[in-house]
C-alpha positions as semicolon CSV with decimal commas, in nm:
position;residue;x (nm);y (nm);z (nm)
1;M;4,068;0,384;-0,907
2;T;3,779;0,559;-0,908
3;P;3,443;0,508;-0,691
4;A;3,256;0,294;-0,873
5;A;3,558;0,093;-1,004
6;D;3,667;0,080;-0,621
7;G;3,318;-0,069;-0,534
8;I;3,336;-0,356;-0,806
9;A;3,678;-0,440;-0,628
10;A;3,572;-0,469;-0,291
11;G;3,246;-0,708;-0,443
12;W;2,972;-0,502;-0,536
13;A;2,730;-0,694;-0,757
14;P;2,454;-0,576;-0,928
15;E;2,099;-0,660;-0,716
16;P;1,928;-0,994;-0,810
17;W;1,559;-0,943;-0,877
18;H;1,441;-1,210;-0,620
19;A;1,613;-0,980;-0,439
20;A;1,449;-0,680;-0,483
21;L;1,102;-0,815;-0,510
22;H;1,173;-0,960;-0,135
23;R;1,317;-0,574;0,005
24;L;1,014;-0,368;-0,175
25;Q;0,737;-0,642;-0,067
26;Q;0,910;-0,615;0,271
27;V;0,873;-0,184;0,249
28;G;0,568;-0,143;0,063
29;E;0,691;0,035;-0,194
30;P;0,500;-0,004;-0,562
31;H;0,755;-0,245;-0,778
32;V;0,596;-0,430;-1,062
33;L;0,738;-0,807;-1,165
34;A;0,779;-0,824;-1,531
35;S;0,856;-1,217;-1,642
36;I;0,894;-1,434;-1,927
37;V;0,686;-1,653;-1,954
38;A;0,642;-1,844;-2,283
39;A;0,940;-1,793;-2,641
40;S;1,012;-1,908;-2,965
41;G;1,206;-1,794;-3,203
42;S;1,536;-1,640;-3,165
43;T;1,476;-1,430;-2,797
44;P;1,730;-1,247;-2,608
45;R;1,651;-1,478;-2,286
46;E;1,420;-1,742;-2,243
47;P;1,132;-1,852;-1,972
48;G;1,222;-1,778;-1,660
49;A;1,427;-1,444;-1,677
50;K;1,244;-1,189;-1,441
51;L;1,271;-0,785;-1,406
52;V;1,162;-0,586;-1,167
53;V;1,035;-0,226;-1,196
54;T;0,962;0,053;-0,967
55;A;0,917;0,434;-1,014
56;E;1,318;0,472;-0,989
57;Q;1,434;0,202;-1,046
58;V;1,478;-0,100;-1,289
59;I;1,650;-0,429;-1,131
60;D;1,773;-0,733;-1,374
61;T;1,668;-0,773;-1,703
62;L;1,462;-0,951;-2,004
63;G;1,774;-0,923;-2,229
64;G;1,790;-0,536;-2,324
65;G;1,705;-0,360;-2,675
66;H;1,431;-0,219;-2,715
67;F;1,174;-0,484;-2,600
68;E;1,280;-0,425;-2,294
69;Q;1,191;-0,072;-2,317
70;Q;0,844;-0,192;-2,405
71;V;0,829;-0,393;-2,116
72;I;0,974;-0,065;-1,854
73;A;0,711;0,189;-2,064
74;L;0,436;-0,074;-1,949
75;A;0,536;-0,133;-1,591
76;R;0,561;0,228;-1,561
77;E;0,205;0,285;-1,704
78;A;0,093;-0,013;-1,451
79;L;0,251;0,215;-1,132
80;A;0,145;0,557;-1,261
81;T;-0,277;0,393;-1,278
82;P;-0,398;0,383;-0,923
83;S;-0,505;0,035;-0,786
84;A;-0,525;-0,149;-0,442
85;T;-0,506;-0,509;-0,525
86;P;-0,226;-0,668;-0,725
87;Q;-0,295;-0,657;-1,144
88;T;-0,199;-0,835;-1,394
89;R;-0,166;-0,867;-1,771
90;L;0,026;-1,061;-2,006
91;E;0,194;-0,936;-2,329
92;T;0,317;-1,087;-2,661
93;F;0,580;-0,908;-2,803
94;V;0,687;-1,013;-3,176
95;L;1,044;-0,885;-3,187
96;G;1,074;-0,830;-3,551
97;A;0,719;-0,660;-3,564
98;R;0,697;-0,499;-3,250
99;S;0,995;-0,440;-3,052
100;G;1,175;-0,341;-3,482
101;Q;1,459;-0,683;-3,317
102;C;1,671;-0,852;-3,582
103;C;1,630;-1,147;-3,347
104;G;1,253;-1,200;-3,533
105;G;1,124;-1,457;-3,246
106;C;0,800;-1,388;-3,006
107;V;0,795;-1,419;-2,615
108;Q;0,543;-1,366;-2,396
109;V;0,507;-1,193;-2,062
110;L;0,356;-1,139;-1,707
111;I;0,380;-0,806;-1,585
112;E;0,258;-0,790;-1,208
113;H;0,159;-0,507;-1,074
114;F;0,166;-0,488;-0,656
115;P;0,073;-0,150;-0,586
116;G;0,306;-0,168;-0,240
117;A;0,077;-0,061;0,049
118;E;-0,256;-0,196;-0,029
119;Q;-0,450;0,078;0,241
120;R;-0,297;0,313;0,435
121;L;-0,374;0,438;0,815
122;S;-0,298;0,712;0,961
123;L;-0,289;0,664;1,352
124;F;-0,263;0,951;1,582
125;G;-0,203;0,792;1,978
126;A;0,056;0,556;2,087
127;G;-0,140;0,418;2,343
128;H;-0,229;0,104;2,456
129;V;-0,484;0,053;2,238
130;G;-0,262;0,154;1,950
131;K;0,007;-0,029;1,976
132;A;-0,207;-0,295;2,017
133;L;-0,426;-0,268;1,690
134;V;-0,026;-0,179;1,529
135;A;0,090;-0,511;1,602
136;L;-0,252;-0,683;1,462
137;L;-0,207;-0,484;1,141
138;A;0,161;-0,465;1,119
139;P;0,180;-0,834;0,930
140;L;-0,055;-0,666;0,703
141;P;0,010;-0,526;0,375
142;W;-0,067;-0,164;0,477
143;R;0,128;0,135;0,509
144;I;0,100;0,275;0,892
145;D;0,206;0,582;0,981
146;W;0,188;0,650;1,369
147;F;0,201;0,988;1,588
148;D;0,212;1,063;1,879
149;S;0,336;1,389;2,104
150;R;0,509;1,233;2,373
151;A;0,895;1,152;2,326
152;T;0,863;0,797;2,483
153;A;0,530;0,719;2,363
154;F;0,701;0,465;2,082
155;E;1,046;0,320;2,327
156;G;1,015;-0,031;2,316
157;V;0,800;-0,068;1,981
158;A;0,897;-0,342;1,736
159;G;0,702;-0,175;1,475
160;G;0,791;-0,333;1,089
161;P;0,886;-0,251;0,768
162;R;0,590;-0,079;0,669
163;V;0,530;0,098;1,010
164;H;0,672;0,476;1,051
165;C;0,676;0,594;1,372
166;H;0,653;1,020;1,349
167;T;0,724;1,197;1,715
168;V;0,530;1,552;1,647
169;D;0,495;1,797;1,910
170;A;0,109;1,860;1,942
171;D;0,191;2,239;1,807
172;A;0,335;2,043;1,487
173;S;0,068;1,894;1,416
174;D;-0,033;2,098;1,131
175;A;0,207;2,017;0,922
176;A;0,168;1,599;0,985
177;L;-0,215;1,686;0,855
178;A;-0,116;1,832;0,555
179;G;0,111;1,565;0,484
180;L;-0,157;1,344;0,511
181;V;-0,289;1,145;0,164
182;G;-0,603;1,135;0,052
183;D;-0,780;0,784;0,021
184;G;-0,599;0,695;0,370
185;H;-0,767;0,564;0,705
186;V;-0,732;0,804;0,996
187;L;-0,750;0,743;1,345
188;I;-0,760;0,953;1,612
189;M;-0,694;0,815;2,019
190;T;-0,411;1,055;2,180
191;H;-0,385;1,071;2,547
192;D;-0,534;1,386;2,498
193;H;-0,898;1,541;2,472
194;A;-0,836;1,839;2,364
195;L;-0,598;1,752;2,100
196;D;-0,864;1,432;1,988
197;R;-1,131;1,739;1,902
198;R;-0,859;1,955;1,745
199;L;-0,699;1,658;1,536
200;V;-1,097;1,574;1,480
201;A;-1,225;1,967;1,322
202;A;-0,901;1,964;1,082
203;L;-0,986;1,638;0,909
204;A;-1,373;1,622;0,886
205;P;-1,421;1,898;0,646
206;R;-1,164;1,653;0,447
207;D;-1,403;1,443;0,186
208;D;-1,102;1,254;0,072
209;L;-1,043;1,035;0,309
210;A;-1,117;0,660;0,268
211;S;-1,273;0,715;0,667
212;L;-1,201;0,880;1,022
213;G;-1,260;0,725;1,345
214;L;-1,252;0,901;1,721
215;I;-1,208;0,646;2,003
216;G;-1,433;0,736;2,293
217;S;-1,773;0,647;2,463
218;A;-2,098;0,818;2,251
219;S;-2,126;1,030;2,544
220;K;-1,782;1,186;2,434
221;W;-1,888;1,221;2,052
222;S;-2,194;1,388;2,201
223;S;-1,997;1,625;2,409
224;F;-1,730;1,674;2,125
225;R;-2,020;1,687;1,843
226;A;-2,185;1,965;2,000
227;A;-1,828;2,167;2,063
228;L;-1,754;2,095;1,703
229;G;-2,084;2,228;1,564
230;R;-2,088;2,532;1,743
231;A;-1,718;2,633;1,632
232;G;-1,884;2,579;1,262
233;L;-1,807;2,243;1,189
234;G;-2,143;2,147;0,961
235;E;-2,357;1,840;0,954
236;S;-2,232;1,681;0,647
237;E;-1,879;1,702;0,789
238;L;-1,945;1,588;1,170
239;S;-2,121;1,279;0,988
240;R;-1,770;1,142;0,834
241;V;-1,675;1,099;1,187
242;R;-1,691;0,723;1,336
243;C;-1,733;0,751;1,690
244;P;-1,719;0,519;1,882
245;I;-1,523;0,310;1,651
246;G;-1,514;-0,147;1,623
247;L;-1,716;-0,344;1,512
248;A;-2,029;-0,329;1,756
249;A;-2,082;-0,142;2,100
250;S;-1,938;-0,392;2,371
251;A;-1,843;-0,401;2,700
252;A;-1,468;-0,529;2,670
253;K;-1,223;-0,268;2,745
254;R;-0,951;-0,485;2,766
255;P;-0,661;-0,264;2,471
256;Q;-0,672;-0,619;2,295
257;E;-0,997;-0,626;2,269
258;I;-1,119;-0,274;2,109
259;A;-0,813;-0,327;1,906
260;I;-0,937;-0,656;1,783
261;S;-1,270;-0,502;1,688
262;V;-1,139;-0,187;1,547
263;A;-0,915;-0,360;1,298
264;A;-1,234;-0,587;1,177
265;E;-1,389;-0,253;1,118
266;L;-1,127;-0,179;0,921
267;L;-1,118;-0,456;0,728
268;A;-1,448;-0,430;0,653
269;L;-1,449;-0,082;0,545
270;S;-1,117;-0,163;0,306
271;T;-1,171;-0,500;0,187
272;P;-1,391;-0,513;-0,124
273;P;-1,746;-0,732;-0,163
274;A;-1,720;-1,088;-0,253
275;V;-1,862;-1,154;-0,510
276;A;-2,145;-1,426;-0,540
277;D;-2,117;-1,593;-0,876
278;D;-1,793;-1,804;-0,811
279;D;-1,826;-1,802;-1,175
280;H;-1,657;-1,456;-1,146
281;H;-1,301;-1,417;-1,360
282;R;-1,039;-1,215;-1,211
283;G;-0,677;-1,200;-1,349
284;I;-0,589;-1,248;-1,723
285;P;-0,899;-1,393;-1,935
286;A;-0,898;-1,739;-1,947
287;A;-0,845;-1,702;-2,350
288;T;-0,568;-1,489;-2,326
289;L;-0,407;-1,778;-2,128
290;R;-0,507;-2,049;-2,358
291;D;-0,383;-1,900;-2,662
292;A;-0,103;-1,823;-2,512
293;F;-0,075;-2,144;-2,348
294;P;-0,198;-2,401;-2,660
295;S;-0,081;-2,730;-2,436
296;A;-0,193;-2,634;-2,136
297;R;-0,538;-2,713;-2,321
């Protein structure tokens, strides 16, 4: 018996769309959910059929054929388009004219693009404040790459499906820095001031980071700033560093209080400003929805 046949005999079954959707939402992997929301005439599937697409996988089916391949291509196109928030579009497929299928019917497909992690945070340091901060951010759709050089730093840490813990020796931190993606937030709060300064020196020249923060007092930053300036960093590079971090100056020193302030600042930095006009439309244009669902008028 072949391995594939053996797997089927052992009770193997393809992953259904709802299980894949839950898995991908949990781990924060970018994906697209395509749903048939309306149909007329002869169609390969009825409204309610769904398909999940990632960069490498297609889970479940809308009925196959050229029509499904067109939906997959649109899904992959959405995945290749950078977006920090979920995006939706409604596509109409006249199966004969657009998809070359003899069914002859027409379907409307809702394509929902979920970017996975809405924000990325690289956090250096798993001390008391770092742990309190991760506890606050872990429930959000953020990917957190968490670094510490101490072998026992992550013991007892619950983490989460989007929290990735990395034990990185201080001497190997250059490789970790090289792997940081652009457009992500970075916070430095290690147990070692010398390592803090080294990380700032390596990251301040980068202009592709969403933000760069260093935990510490104004006096700590004054000392760091002078040393980094002597080491060759210019004003434009040093101005990228936020220190102290947090929404406002406060005498609060409990780790949880500091973490709340820092989390609020990160949210303010990463959330687009609210649109004042209450009539500002978001999502699929209303006219498109009216045309697709005339009975809803």
